[in-house]
N, C-alpha and C positions, 0 to 999 in steps of 0.2 A: 201588611200582607206577609212580610217575612216572619213577623212574630207568629201569625196564625199557622203558617207552614212548619215553623219550628215546634210549636205546641203539637201539631198533628203528628209530626215525625216521632216526637218523644212518647206520645200516647201509644202509637203503633208499635214501637220498640218495647214499650212496658207490657203490652198485650202478648207479643212474641216470646218475651222472656217468660211470662206466666204460663203460656201454652207449652213451652219447652219444659218447664219445671214439672208440670202435670204428666207430660209424656214420660219424664224420667222417673217419677214416682210410680206410674203404672208398670213401667219396665221392671221395677224392683220387687213387685208383689209376687208372692208365691203362696201355695196352699196353706203354708204353716203360719204365714203372717196373720196377725189379729190385732185389732185396736185395743183389745183388752190386755192390760200388763200381766205377765206370768210371774212366777217366782224368780226366774232368772232376771227379768227387767227390774223387779223390786230389789234385788240384791245389788245389781249395778247402780241403781239410783241411790241405794243406801251408801255405797262406797263413794259415789260422786259428792254426796253430802259432806264426807269427811275431806275430800279433796278441796271442795270449795271453802270449808272452814279453815284449812291450813293456808289456802290462798289469801283470804281476806285478812288474816292476822299476820301473814308473812309480809303482804304489801304494806300493812299498817306499821310493823316494826321497821321495815326498810325505809318508809317515808320518814319515821322519827330519826333514824340513823342518818339518812342522806340529806334531809332537808330540815333537820332541827336547827341547823346553823342560820337558817333564814329567819328565825324568830327574832323578836326585839330583844335588845340587851336589858339589863336590870333597869328599873324605872328610876327616873331622875327627879321625881317629886316625893314629897313626904307621904302622901296618901297612896302612892303607886305601889308600896310594898303590900299594903293590906289588899289592894285591888288584885295584885298578882297571886297572893296566897289564896284568896277566894277562888279565883279561877283555877289554880292548880288543884285544889281540893275537889272542886266540882268535876274537873276532867278525871281525876283519879277515881272517883266514885262512879262516874258514868262508864268509864272504860272497864272497870272491874265488874260492874253489874252486867254490862253488855257482853263481856267475855264469858261470864259464867252462864248467862241465859242462853247465848248462841251455841255454847258447847253442849248444854243440856239438850237444846232443841235438835241439834244435828245428831247427837248421840241416840236420843229416843226415836228419831226419825228412822235410824238404821236398826236399833234394837227391836222395834215393834213394826218393822216393815211387814208388808202383806206376804203371807205364806198360805199355800193351800191347806185347808183343813184347820187353820189356827184362828182362833176366835179372840178378839181384843179384850182384855180385862179393863174395866173402867169403874169408877165410882160416880154415882149420880151427884153426890155431894160429900164434902168432907169439911166440917165446921172448922177443925183444928188447922188444916192446911190453909183454908180461906182466910182465917184470922191471921196466920203467919204472913202470908204474901200480901195481906192488906196492910197490916200494922207496921211492917218493917218500912216499905216505901213511905208511908205516912210520917213516920218518925224522921226518916232520912230527909225527906223533902221539906218538912216543917223546919228542921234545923238548918238546911241550906237557905230557905226563905228568910228565916229570922235573922241569920247571920248576913245575908245579902241586903236586907232592909237596914240593919244597923250600919253596914258599910256605906250604903247609899246615902243614908241620912247624914253620916259624918262627912262624906265627900261633898255633898250638895249643900252644906251649911255655909252659905255665903254671908259673911257678916263683916263688921268693921273693927273686930277685935285685933290686937296686935299691930295697929297702924299699917293696914295693907296699902300697897301701891295700887292706884286706880289707873286702869288702862282700857281703852275702848278699842274692839277689833271690828273694823268696818268692812263688810264684804260686798263686792260688786263683781259682775262678769267682766273679766276673769282675773281679779287681783284683790289683794288684802291691803289695807292701810291701817296703821296703828295710831292712836291718839293718846298721849299722856296727859294727865290732869294738871301738870305743872307744880309750881311751889305751893299752891294752896291745896293740892291734892283733891280738887273738885273739878269734874268735867263740866264745861259750859254746855248750855242748852243747844240742841241741834235738830234739824229737820230736813229731809230730802228736798223739801219744797224751797229751801233757802240756798240750794246750791247754786253757785255763781262761778262758772268756769273762767269767765273773763277776769274776775278778781282773785282767782286761785282759791276760792272757797269751795274746795272739792268735797267736803263732808257736810256742808249745809249748816255751819256754826252759826249761832245768833251773835252777830257783831255787837249788838247792843248789851249782851250779857257779859258783865265784868269777869265772871268766872272763866270765860272762853279766852280771854285775851292772853293768858299764860299757858295755854294748851299747846302742846307740841305734836305735830303731825309728821309721821315718818313712815318709810317703807321697809324698814328693818327692825325687828323687835328685839330690844335689850331688856334683860331682866337680872336684877341683883340676886345672887344666890342666897339662900336663908331667909328671904323676905317674902311674906305672903303677897300675892297678887289677886286682886279682884278684877276680873274682866267683865266688861259690859259690851255686848255684841249687837250690831245692827246690820241689816241687809238693805241695799239699795233697790234691789230689783226682784230676785227670785230667792227661793229657799236654798241656802247654803249651810254648811256645817264646819265649824271650826274644830279641826282634828289635830292634836298635838301628841302623836302616838308615844314618844319617849317619856311624856309626862303622864301618860294614861289619862288624857283629858280630851273631852269632845262636848260640844254643845251646838245645837242648831242656831242659825242666824236667820230670823223670820222677818220678813218685811212688815213694817208697821208696829213692831214691838222690840223691846229691849230684853234679852236673855242674858244670864249671868252664870259664871263659873269661877271658882277659885281654887288655887293651889300654891304651894310653896316649893320652888325649885331647890333641890339640895345637892346638886352636882353642876359645877361650871362646864362650859363646853370643853375646855382644856382637860378637866379631869375625866369626862367621858371619852375623850379621844384616847385616853390611856387604858381604857377598859379592855380586857382581853377579847371579848366578843366583837367589840367595835374595830380594834386593831386587825383581827383576823378577817373581818368583812372588808375593810379598806384594802388589805392586801389582795383579796380575792377579786374585788372590783377593778383595782389597778392593774391586776394581771391581765385581765380581759381588755382593759383599755389600752394597755401597751400593745397587745396583739392587733387591736383595731388600728392603732397608730401606725404600725408596721405595714399594714395593708392599705393605708391611706383612707380609712373610713372616719366619718364624722363621730362626734361624741367620744373622743379618745384622749381628752385632756385628763391629767391625774385628778383624782377625786379626793377630797378631804371631808371628814364627817362634820355635819353641822346639825344641830336641832332644826327641825322644820315644822312650819304650820301649813296644813293642807285642807282642802275642801273635800269633805267626805260624803257630799251629796252630788249626784250627776245634774250639774246646773247648766250644761250646755256644751257646745262643741269643743271648747278649750278648757273644759273641767279639769283635765288631767294635768294641766300646767298651772293651775291656780295655787300657788304656794309662796311662802315668805320665810326668809331665814330668820332663826331665833338664835340669839347670842346670850348665854348666861354667863355672868362675870361677877367679880367681887363688887361690893358696894362702892368702894373708891372708884374702881373703873367705870361703873355705871354713872355715878355722879359726874365724872369727868366727861363722859359721853353726852349726857343729858344737858350739860351746860353749854356744849358746843352746838346744840340744835337751835334753830330759830323758832321763836314762839309764833302763835297764830296772830297776835296783835302786830308784831313787826312785819309779818308777811303781808297783812292788809295794808299797813302803812306804806310799805314799799311799792304796792300794787296801784296806789292812788296817783 
């Protein structure tokens, strides 16, 4: 009953506001007022076009100046530089063409505004102009598409050349698990139907598969710098997306199938922490956290930069918190870390 009364009140209020608006409009009418725009109206609209043009580019320039520091730092993978270059060139072309066309649009909107006794000059057709504004976009877009296809093909070339490290990323609501292929660098067979929580077989590995016995299952991803990594991705429940922004890498994790992505990290975590953009971001974040700590607010601990794996698909209510730390280190540090981890075979033996 309360809901019905509330809706009724809201409807009545809306009707009252509408009626008051109409009364105000009638009170403003005069004998000189007409719904047909006159020369004065067209002139003011022409000036407003210029005001709007200045506004949209002013806010764009301000956003680049104010919030450009929020962008990602330089890529930490070998393919990342090509990816960033393609994106930068695309943005430059888009912004330049958009600025030119919008400026002409607003200028001509003012120059050829309606004036009493003035007739518009127009061409029914102009083959030369049509050829120019058709061929230029065709050449530009064809160049971008071909460049994009070449870059895409290069990035998506997942192969076994250069002795890649084989790692599985396993997604489930709402966490990531990584599985290393062990000394043989071959992942053992796995299936969600083989998951046995009581025996700590959380990824459903086939215990009878000899390739699975030396696999290493961890909750923190370690990668050796300068070595190619082939990722094989699975999902236990819904569609997830493995997103590693600093490496310019993303691939969907689809239930019932294995997807792949490959890249070579070229900057260790320690090297990236010395990057000027990262140093500036850490300082800004910790300044905010210091203020929060002074006010006794949560999430006020000092922050240190780390690479991170995120889910880039809205996979449920805790999607925002589905992430895993990535550490890029030297080959020696990686080998020392991987030797300290327990293999799947030893985990199964200790669970019996």
